[in-house]
N, C-alpha and C positions, 0 to 999 in steps of 0.2 A: 681964249681956248678955241681951237679949231674943232668945232663940234656942231652937229646938227641940232635943230630945235627938238627933234625926237629924242636925241641922246640926253639933252638937258632935262626933258620931261621924265625920261627913264631914271635918271639919277634921283630925281625927287621921289619917284615911285619906290625906288630901292630904299631910300631913307625912311619912307613911311612903312615899307615892308619890314625893315629892320626893327622899328619900334613895335610892330605887331608881333614879330617873332619873339622879341624879348618879353613882351607881355604874356604870350602864350606859354613860353618856357617857364616864366615866373609862377605859373599856376602849379607847376610840378617841382621845379628846382628852386631852392632857396640860395641866394647869393651866387658866387662863382661868376660874377659879371665879366671879369677879365678873361677867364677861360672861354666863356661863351662868345665874347667879341673875337678872340683869336680863332676859335673854331669857325666862325662865320667868314673871317678873312681867308682862312684856308679853303673853305668851300667855294667862295666866289672867285678865288684865284686858280681853281682847278688843282689844288695841291692836296696832300695827304698829311695827317697829323698823328704824332706819337704822344699819347697821354701817359704821364707818369704820376702815380698816386697810390697811397696805401689803400687796402680794401675798405669798402664801406663808405666811400665818398661819392657815390651815385654816378660813377663814370658811365656804366651801361645804361642807366635810366636817362641820363642826359642825352646820350646818342640816340636811343630809341625814341625819345620825345622829339628830338630834332627831325627825325625821319617822318614822324606823324604830322608835324607842323608843315613840313615841306611836301607832304603827300608822296613820299618816295618809298620804293621797295627796300626793306631793311632785312639783312641777315646777320646773325651773330655766329662766329666760329670760335669755339673754345679750344685753344691750342693746348695740346698734350704731347708727351714724348712719343706716343705711338701714332700720332696723326701723319697720314701720308699725303703727298702732293695731290693725288686724285681725289682725296677727301675735300679738297678746296676747289680745284678747278673742274672736277667732274670726270667721268669715265665712260668708255665705250662698252656696251653690253651686247651680247649676241642674242638676237631674236629670230624667231621663225615667222616669215611672211605667210599668213594664213591663206592668202589668195593664190600664191605660187608654190608654197611649200619650201621655198628657199630660205636659207639662213642669212641674215644681214646684220651688220653692226649698226647700233643706234647710240648716239651720244646723249648721255644724261647729264644735264648741267649741274655743277656743284654750287655751293653757297656763294661763291665769288660773283655769280651772275645776279647782282643786285645793284641798286643805286648807292646805298650806304652799307658798307661792310664793317662790322666791328670784329677786329682780330684780337680776341681777349687773351691777355698774357702771351704775347707773341714770342717771348723769350723762353717759353716752356717747350718749344718744339725744335727738332734738329734743323740745321742749316738748309738741308735739301728741301724741307717743307716750307721754311721761311722764304726761300728763293722762289718757290712757285707763286706765292702771293706777290712778292716784290716784282716779279716779271709782269704780272697782270697790272700792277700799279703803274709801271713805266710804259708798257706798250698798249694798255687798254684792250688787250686781246688774249685769247687762250688758244693754244694749239693742241689738237688731239688727232693722232695719226697724221694724215695728210691734209687735214682741214683746219683752218684757222677761224675761230669764232670771235667776232667783235663784241666787246662789252657795251651794254646800253649806257647812254649818257643821261645825266651826269653820273660819274663814278667817283666815289669818295670813300677812302679807307681811313678808319681810325683804329690804331693799334694801341693796346694798353700794356703797361709794365708795372710790376710791383717793385718799388725801389728797396724794400727792406728784406725781401726773401729771395736770395740769389742762389741758394743751394740747389743743384740739379737743373740749372738753367743753361741756355745757350745764348749768351749776349749777342746782339746784332753787331756784325762787323761795321767799321766806319763807312765802308763803301755802300752798305745797305742802309745805314742810318741816314746817309745823304739823300736817299730817295724821299724821305719825309720832309715836306716843306717846313713844318713847325714842330717843335718839341714843347708840349704844354705840361706844366706842373700844376696839379690840383692840390691845393693846400687844405688844411683843416678849416672848418667854418669858425667864425667868431662865436662868442658865447650867445649873443642875441640871435644869430642865425641858427645856431644849434638848438636853442630853445624853441624857435619857430618850427624847425624841422620836426622836432619831437611832437609839438602840438598838431602839426598838419598831418603827420603820418600815423598817428595812433588813434584816429577816429574812424568813422565809417563813411566819410565823404571821399569819393574818388574824383580827383581832378580830371577834367575832360578838355585838353587843349584842342583847338580848332585849326584846320589847315589854313595856311596863309598864302603860299605860292604853289603853282602847278609846275610840273617838270619842264614843260616847254618854255615857260616864262623864266624859270631859273636858268636854263641854258642861254637864253637871250641876254640875261643880266651878266652871266659869265663872259659872254662875248663883249658886252659893253665895257667891262673892266679892262679888257685887253686893248680897247680903242682909246682909253684915257691917255692923253699926252703927259709927258714928264719933262720938266725943265732940265737942262744940262747940268746945272749945279747940284740938283738932287741926285742924278745918276753919279756924278763925280763923288759926292759924299758917300754913297753906298759902296762904290768901288774902292775908295780910299779906306773906308772902315774895314772892309774885308781884307784888303791887302795888308793892313797893319796887324792882322792876326797871324801872319806868317813870319816865323822867327828868322828866316833867311832873307827877308825883304830889307832893302837898304834903309828904309825909314821906319822900321819896326821899333817900337818903344823898348826900353831896357827890360821892363817886366815881362814882355812877350818873349824875349830871348831867354829869360831866366826860367819861365814857367811852362812854355809851350813847346811840344814836340812837332806838331803839325797844325797848320792853320786851315781855315775854310777855303774851299775851292770856288770856281766861277759860278757854280749853281747857287751859292749863297747870295751873290750879287743879283742874280735873276730873281730870286725869291724875295729879297729885300724890296726890290722895285715893284714886283707884283703885289706883295703884301701892302706896300704903301698905296698902290692904286686901289686895292680893295678897301682899305681903311677909309680913304677919302671918299670913295663911292658910297660906302655905307653911311657916311656923314652927309651925303648929298653935295659934296664939293667937286668942282670940275677937274682939279689937278692936285696931286700930292705935294707936300713940302717936306723939309728935312725932319720935322717933328714926327711925321708918319713913319719915316725910316727908323728913327730912334725908338719909336713905340714898338716896332716889330722886330728890332734887332736881337733882343735876347732869345725869343723863341726860335728865330731863324739860325742863330749862331751857336747856341750853347751845346748842341749835339754834334757840331761840326769842328769843334776845337778839341784837340787831344793834348791834355796836360801831361807833364812829366813827373818824375819822382820828387823834384823840388817843390812842385805845387802841392803834391799829396802830403809831403812832410810839413808844409806850412799851412795846410788846411785851405788852400786856394782852389775853388771850383771854377769850371768854365763860365758860369753865370757871373762870378766875381770879376773875371777877366773882361767880359763884355761891359760890365759897369765901369771898370777902369778906363776902357777905351772910349766909352761915351762921355765920361767926365773929361778925359783928355781932349776930345774933339770939341766939347763945349767951351773949355778954357782956351783952346787954341784958335 
């Protein structure tokens, strides 16, 4: 690995910090190890995450706890049908300058000006308001009038959706879904985990997670992830995996042609490699391998694959397609 000794030391520090983060989160959250790992991968990759899960699975608690542990500013936005773009980004108000008597405009920052933003039930608000948040996610800036305001770094958006209650919602279009690096599914806890949740949350003891990383150090570790080298065969594996999701590709498997309308775009390749880099960095390893790409493939790809009527009729979900592709790659 072409890396400095400082980078190798930083990798070890990141591995230790990850263990401390998991320990502090464990004071509040029971289980959900896979989701926590994927969330950290998204954070250190400078990506955003879309969390899907039924109500009551501690999505908001998990995100707010992460912000406390990382000592970051956290804002929660409850998306509703009447929410306006200015309710997210901020608005200009007219004020009188007491020293001169003149009236001037002053920009009041909205809740998007934070390090970690929870967009709760993002599919509850119309597309115009959704787009205001997604623009900030992509550009890391907000424009008001003739002035552009840069968002503070790090900037991490976690949006939630309820998969079972779709009446009166505005599903995100595929082009906007593509802005999210990872699609995380939060499942029900096991019986033992649920028993522990009940025991821990029905008493009078409040957990107190301690901060692990400061903002400046977190940004440095995000830069470190970008510097991690990747072997050509790992990049080839990620590119080939994404290309096989496209039904019009010459080497697309038969089940792709049968069940898929549209496959993943080039951004999926970028996020597979960035996710693999973050995963190996969190493990303290100097470079990723194919197994890191395989581990991150499902959360990267499942919201970028558009299935057709045949898939719906046969009960085939995008996650099933990714599993088939991974099995095919392993056997081939």
